[in-house]
C-alpha positions as CSV (number, residue, x, y, z in Angstrom):
1,M,-48.5,-94.5,-170.8
2,G,-51.9,-95.7,-169.5
3,E,-54.3,-93.5,-167.6
4,A,-53.8,-95.5,-164.4
5,Q,-50.0,-94.9,-164.7
6,K,-50.5,-91.2,-165.3
7,N,-52.8,-91.0,-162.2
8,L,-50.2,-92.8,-160.1
9,D,-47.4,-90.4,-161.3
10,R,-49.5,-87.4,-160.6
11,E,-50.5,-88.6,-157.1
12,L,-46.9,-89.5,-156.2
13,E,-45.7,-86.0,-157.4
14,F,-48.4,-84.3,-155.4
15,H,-47.1,-86.0,-152.2
16,G,-43.5,-85.2,-153.1
17,I,-42.5,-88.8,-154.0
18,S,-40.7,-89.5,-157.3
19,R,-41.5,-92.6,-159.3
20,R,-38.0,-93.8,-158.7
21,E,-38.5,-93.5,-154.9
22,F,-41.7,-95.4,-155.1
23,I,-40.1,-98.3,-157.1
24,K,-37.3,-98.4,-154.5
25,Y,-39.8,-98.7,-151.8
26,C,-41.5,-101.6,-153.6
27,A,-38.1,-103.2,-154.1
28,A,-37.3,-102.9,-150.4
29,T,-40.6,-104.4,-149.5
30,A,-39.9,-107.4,-151.8
31,A,-36.5,-107.9,-150.1
32,V,-38.0,-107.9,-146.7
33,L,-40.5,-110.5,-147.7
34,G,-37.9,-112.7,-149.3
35,L,-39.5,-112.6,-152.7
36,S,-38.3,-111.9,-156.2
37,E,-37.6,-108.2,-156.3
38,L,-38.6,-107.9,-160.0
39,E,-41.7,-109.9,-159.7
40,L,-43.1,-108.3,-156.5
41,T,-42.0,-104.8,-157.5
42,T,-44.0,-105.2,-160.8
43,K,-47.0,-106.7,-159.1
44,I,-47.1,-104.1,-156.3
45,A,-46.8,-101.3,-158.9
46,H,-49.6,-102.8,-160.9
47,A,-51.8,-103.4,-157.8
48,L,-51.5,-99.8,-156.7
49,E,-51.9,-98.4,-160.2
50,A,-55.1,-100.3,-160.8
51,A,-57.4,-97.8,-159.1
52,A,-60.5,-99.3,-160.5
53,K,-59.7,-102.6,-158.9
54,K,-58.4,-101.4,-155.5
55,P,-59.9,-103.5,-152.8
56,P,-62.1,-101.9,-150.1
57,V,-60.9,-101.8,-146.5
58,I,-63.0,-101.9,-143.3
59,W,-61.1,-100.9,-140.2
60,L,-62.8,-101.6,-136.9
61,E,-61.8,-100.4,-133.5
62,G,-62.8,-102.2,-130.2
63,Q,-61.2,-102.0,-126.8
64,D,-58.2,-99.9,-127.9
65,C,-56.4,-96.6,-127.4
66,A,-56.2,-95.9,-131.2
67,G,-52.5,-96.2,-130.9
68,C,-52.2,-98.4,-133.9
69,T,-54.2,-95.9,-136.0
70,I,-51.9,-93.1,-134.8
71,S,-48.8,-95.2,-135.6
72,F,-50.1,-95.9,-139.1
73,T,-51.2,-92.4,-140.0
74,G,-47.9,-91.0,-138.6
75,A,-45.8,-92.8,-141.2
76,L,-43.3,-90.5,-142.8
77,N,-41.5,-92.5,-145.5
78,P,-43.5,-93.1,-147.5
79,P,-46.5,-91.2,-146.2
80,A,-49.3,-93.6,-145.4
81,A,-51.8,-91.4,-147.2
82,S,-49.9,-91.5,-150.5
83,I,-49.3,-95.3,-150.5
84,I,-52.3,-96.8,-148.8
85,L,-55.1,-94.3,-148.1
86,D,-55.1,-93.1,-151.8
87,K,-54.6,-96.5,-153.3
88,L,-56.9,-98.5,-151.2
89,S,-60.6,-97.7,-150.7
90,I,-60.9,-97.3,-147.0
91,R,-64.6,-97.4,-146.7
92,Y,-64.9,-97.4,-142.9
93,H,-62.6,-96.3,-140.2
94,E,-64.1,-94.7,-137.1
95,T,-61.1,-92.4,-136.3
96,I,-60.2,-91.1,-139.7
97,M,-63.3,-91.2,-141.9
98,A,-65.1,-87.9,-142.6
99,A,-68.6,-89.4,-142.6
100,A,-70.6,-90.0,-139.5
101,G,-73.9,-91.4,-138.3
102,H,-76.3,-93.1,-140.7
103,L,-74.1,-92.3,-143.7
104,S,-71.0,-94.0,-142.4
105,E,-73.1,-97.0,-141.2
106,S,-74.8,-97.4,-144.6
107,V,-71.3,-97.5,-146.3
108,Y,-70.2,-100.1,-143.8
109,H,-73.3,-102.3,-144.5
110,D,-73.0,-101.9,-148.3
111,T,-69.4,-102.9,-148.2
112,V,-70.0,-106.0,-146.0
113,K,-72.9,-107.0,-148.3
114,Q,-70.6,-106.7,-151.4
115,G,-67.7,-108.7,-149.7
116,G,-64.1,-109.1,-150.9
117,Y,-62.7,-106.5,-148.6
118,V,-59.6,-106.4,-146.4
119,L,-60.8,-106.4,-142.7
120,I,-58.5,-104.7,-140.2
121,V,-59.3,-105.0,-136.6
122,E,-57.7,-102.8,-133.9
123,G,-58.5,-103.5,-130.2
124,S,-59.6,-106.5,-128.3
125,I,-63.1,-108.0,-127.8
126,P,-64.6,-108.4,-124.3
127,S,-65.2,-111.9,-123.3
128,T,-67.0,-111.4,-119.9
129,D,-69.9,-109.2,-121.1
130,D,-70.7,-107.7,-124.5
131,R,-71.8,-104.5,-122.9
132,F,-68.2,-103.5,-122.2
133,C,-67.8,-102.6,-125.9
134,M,-70.9,-101.5,-127.8
135,M,-71.0,-99.8,-131.2
136,G,-74.2,-98.1,-132.2
137,G,-76.2,-100.2,-129.8
138,R,-74.6,-103.5,-131.1
139,P,-71.9,-105.6,-129.4
140,F,-68.5,-105.2,-131.0
141,R,-68.1,-108.9,-131.0
142,E,-71.2,-109.2,-133.2
143,I,-69.9,-106.6,-135.6
144,V,-66.5,-108.3,-135.9
145,E,-68.1,-111.7,-136.6
146,E,-70.4,-110.1,-139.2
147,A,-67.5,-108.3,-141.0
148,A,-65.3,-111.4,-141.0
149,K,-67.8,-113.6,-142.9
150,K,-67.1,-112.1,-146.4
151,A,-63.6,-110.6,-145.9
152,A,-61.0,-111.6,-148.4
153,A,-58.3,-111.1,-145.7
154,I,-58.4,-110.5,-142.0
155,I,-55.6,-108.6,-140.3
156,A,-55.4,-108.1,-136.5
157,V,-53.2,-105.0,-135.7
158,G,-51.6,-104.4,-132.3
159,A,-51.3,-106.5,-129.1
160,C,-54.9,-106.0,-128.1
161,A,-56.5,-107.3,-131.4
162,T,-54.0,-110.2,-131.8
163,Y,-54.0,-111.8,-128.3
164,G,-55.9,-109.5,-125.9
165,G,-53.2,-107.2,-124.8
166,I,-53.8,-104.9,-121.8
167,P,-57.6,-105.4,-121.8
168,A,-57.0,-109.1,-121.2
169,A,-55.7,-108.2,-117.8
170,G,-58.7,-106.2,-116.8
171,P,-62.4,-106.9,-115.9
172,T,-63.4,-107.2,-119.6
173,K,-61.0,-110.2,-120.1
174,G,-60.4,-108.9,-123.6
175,I,-59.5,-111.5,-126.3
176,G,-57.9,-111.2,-129.7
177,L,-59.2,-112.4,-133.0
178,D,-57.4,-115.7,-132.6
179,K,-60.0,-116.6,-130.0
180,A,-62.9,-114.5,-131.2
181,L,-62.9,-115.9,-134.7
182,P,-62.1,-119.7,-134.3
183,G,-61.5,-121.4,-137.6
184,K,-60.9,-118.1,-139.4
185,A,-57.5,-117.4,-141.0
186,V,-56.2,-114.3,-139.2
187,I,-52.9,-112.4,-139.9
188,N,-51.6,-111.3,-136.5
189,L,-49.5,-108.1,-136.4
190,S,-48.7,-107.8,-132.7
191,T,-46.5,-105.2,-131.0
192,C,-48.1,-102.2,-129.2
193,P,-48.8,-100.3,-131.4
194,V,-48.5,-102.0,-134.8
195,H,-45.5,-101.1,-136.8
196,T,-46.5,-99.3,-140.0
197,D,-44.0,-101.3,-142.1
198,H,-45.6,-104.6,-140.9
199,L,-49.1,-103.4,-141.9
200,V,-48.1,-101.8,-145.2
201,G,-45.9,-104.8,-146.2
202,T,-48.6,-107.3,-145.3
203,I,-51.2,-105.5,-147.3
204,L,-48.9,-105.1,-150.3
205,Y,-48.0,-108.8,-150.2
206,F,-51.7,-109.7,-150.2
207,L,-52.5,-107.3,-153.1
208,S,-49.6,-108.5,-155.2
209,T,-49.9,-112.2,-154.6
210,G,-53.5,-112.8,-153.6
211,K,-52.2,-114.9,-150.7
212,V,-51.5,-114.6,-147.0
213,P,-47.7,-114.2,-146.3
214,P,-46.0,-117.2,-144.6
215,L,-46.9,-117.2,-141.0
216,D,-45.4,-118.6,-137.8
217,E,-47.2,-120.9,-135.4
218,I,-49.1,-118.0,-133.8
219,G,-50.2,-116.4,-137.0
220,R,-47.5,-113.7,-137.5
221,P,-45.7,-113.0,-140.8
222,K,-42.3,-114.8,-140.5
223,A,-40.6,-111.9,-142.3
224,Y,-41.1,-109.7,-139.3
225,F,-41.2,-112.0,-136.3
226,E,-38.5,-114.7,-136.8
227,Q,-35.6,-113.2,-134.9
228,S,-35.6,-112.3,-131.2
229,I,-35.0,-108.8,-129.9
230,H,-32.1,-110.2,-128.0
231,D,-30.3,-111.5,-131.1
232,N,-30.0,-107.9,-132.5
233,C,-29.8,-105.8,-129.3
234,R,-26.7,-103.6,-129.1
235,R,-26.7,-104.2,-125.3
236,R,-26.3,-108.0,-125.9
237,S,-22.6,-108.1,-124.9
238,Y,-23.5,-106.6,-121.5
239,F,-26.1,-109.3,-120.9
240,D,-23.5,-112.0,-121.7
241,E,-21.1,-110.5,-119.2
242,D,-23.8,-110.0,-116.4
243,T,-23.4,-106.2,-116.6
244,F,-26.8,-105.0,-115.7
245,L,-28.0,-101.4,-115.4
246,K,-29.1,-100.7,-111.8
247,D,-29.4,-96.9,-111.7
248,W,-30.9,-94.9,-114.6
249,N,-29.3,-91.8,-113.2
250,D,-25.8,-93.1,-113.4
251,P,-24.4,-92.0,-116.9
252,T,-21.7,-94.7,-116.7
253,Q,-24.4,-97.4,-116.9
254,R,-26.2,-95.8,-119.8
255,D,-25.5,-98.6,-122.3
256,W,-25.6,-101.6,-119.9
257,C,-28.1,-104.4,-120.2
258,L,-31.7,-103.6,-119.0
259,Y,-32.5,-107.1,-117.7
260,E,-32.8,-105.9,-114.1
261,K,-35.1,-103.1,-115.3
262,G,-37.6,-105.7,-116.6
263,C,-36.3,-106.2,-120.2
264,K,-37.8,-109.4,-121.8
265,G,-35.8,-109.2,-125.0
266,P,-34.6,-112.8,-125.0
267,D,-38.2,-114.0,-125.0
268,T,-39.5,-111.6,-127.7
269,Y,-39.6,-112.3,-131.4
270,S,-39.9,-109.2,-133.6
271,D,-37.6,-107.1,-135.8
272,C,-37.9,-103.9,-133.7
273,A,-34.1,-103.7,-133.1
274,I,-33.5,-103.8,-136.9
275,R,-36.5,-101.9,-138.3
276,R,-36.8,-99.5,-135.4
277,W,-39.6,-96.9,-135.0
278,N,-40.4,-93.3,-135.8
279,D,-39.1,-93.6,-139.4
280,G,-36.2,-95.7,-138.3
281,I,-35.0,-93.3,-135.5
282,N,-35.3,-95.4,-132.3
283,F,-36.9,-98.2,-130.4
284,C,-37.6,-99.0,-126.8
285,I,-34.3,-100.5,-125.7
286,D,-32.2,-97.8,-127.4
287,C,-34.0,-95.0,-125.7
288,G,-33.5,-96.7,-122.3
289,A,-36.7,-98.7,-121.8
290,G,-36.5,-102.5,-121.6
291,C,-38.5,-104.6,-124.0
292,Q,-41.9,-105.5,-122.5
293,A,-42.6,-108.3,-125.1
294,C,-45.6,-106.5,-126.6
295,A,-45.2,-108.8,-129.6
296,S,-45.9,-111.9,-127.4
297,P,-49.3,-113.5,-126.8
298,D,-49.0,-113.2,-123.0
299,F,-48.4,-109.5,-123.0
300,Y,-49.4,-107.6,-120.8
301,A,-50.4,-109.8,-117.8
302,G,-47.6,-112.3,-118.3
303,M,-44.9,-109.7,-118.3
304,T,-45.7,-107.8,-115.1
305,P,-44.1,-106.2,-113.2
306,L,-42.7,-104.4,-116.1
307,Y,-39.7,-102.5,-114.7
308,T,-38.1,-105.0,-112.4
309,A,-36.7,-108.5,-112.8
310,E,-39.3,-109.9,-110.3
311,S,-41.7,-111.4,-112.8
312,E,-41.9,-115.1,-113.5
313,R,-40.8,-114.4,-117.1
314,S,-37.7,-112.5,-116.0
315,Q,-36.8,-115.2,-113.5
316,N,-37.1,-117.8,-116.2
317,I,-34.8,-115.8,-118.5
318,M,-32.1,-115.7,-115.9
319,A,-32.5,-119.4,-115.0
320,R,-32.0,-120.3,-118.7
321,K,-29.0,-118.0,-118.9
322,K,-27.3,-119.6,-115.9
323,A,-28.1,-123.1,-117.4
324,G,-26.3,-122.1,-120.6
325,L,-29.5,-122.2,-122.6
326,I,-29.1,-118.6,-123.9
327,P,-25.7,-118.8,-125.6
328,K,-23.3,-115.9,-125.7
329,K,-23.0,-114.0,-128.9
330,E,-20.0,-115.0,-130.9
331,K,-17.4,-112.2,-131.2
332,V,-16.2,-111.3,-134.6
């Protein structure tokens, strides 16, 4: 058994993860990505065991609430620390790093100079005035452009970093990396916040193959964003029968379709309804809140008002339903 293998086994044991559980996680990741289980499992294991070759990571935060960081660090199975933080070299992350001041900035500049790192960006970039988001006296836009030049892969996490999100609707007119870095290949992991599985799976894919995963027309990994929320919603039959929840306080309506409460599930493509959140416990619709299409490029401004069916998007959904353009789900 090689030294790297021994180190991996010790680390997994320290965090309460057996080697068998780790390999099962690798296999599950392979299945989700639609790749050869044996090939990807082996490559992932080797990539994470090769501590000496682990790629550095720079994680930048702009106009954000740190929700994506909280989502990521709150992962339970497997713990983010045991799979990613210990197996990748996260050189710079403003929220979780221990270093501060000149020390942290020198690490950032040394890493950028070296190149070959994975760049993760959380939060949008102001487009009206750089002064809305400054870091150490420098515009956040300038820092992102600098860090992107020598990055081996660029990943935008969350609705704000991908397409602008909530800041896009405010005075800063925030934009995502798709507009801030024209001509650059960016992997977009939308949803607000980013789903831990989406981020971990994307990084593991890149480490094991050296390539960007297959993306859809707006830069999102197809493995996670091909099916609509509506396709897998357990309230789907109520939508088909025009049975819409009108009063949250009426227990008889508890499971009815949330369209009239602003749900945009038919227009939202993400695997939330299957993957779920909080270690697979729940997701927005199942806990009584309509889908607000946070995985879509026109979230947030294009989805308001959020909790009624008065928005243009909601009206469009109903018009298509009445025209038969949203077919009923076949009964089995």
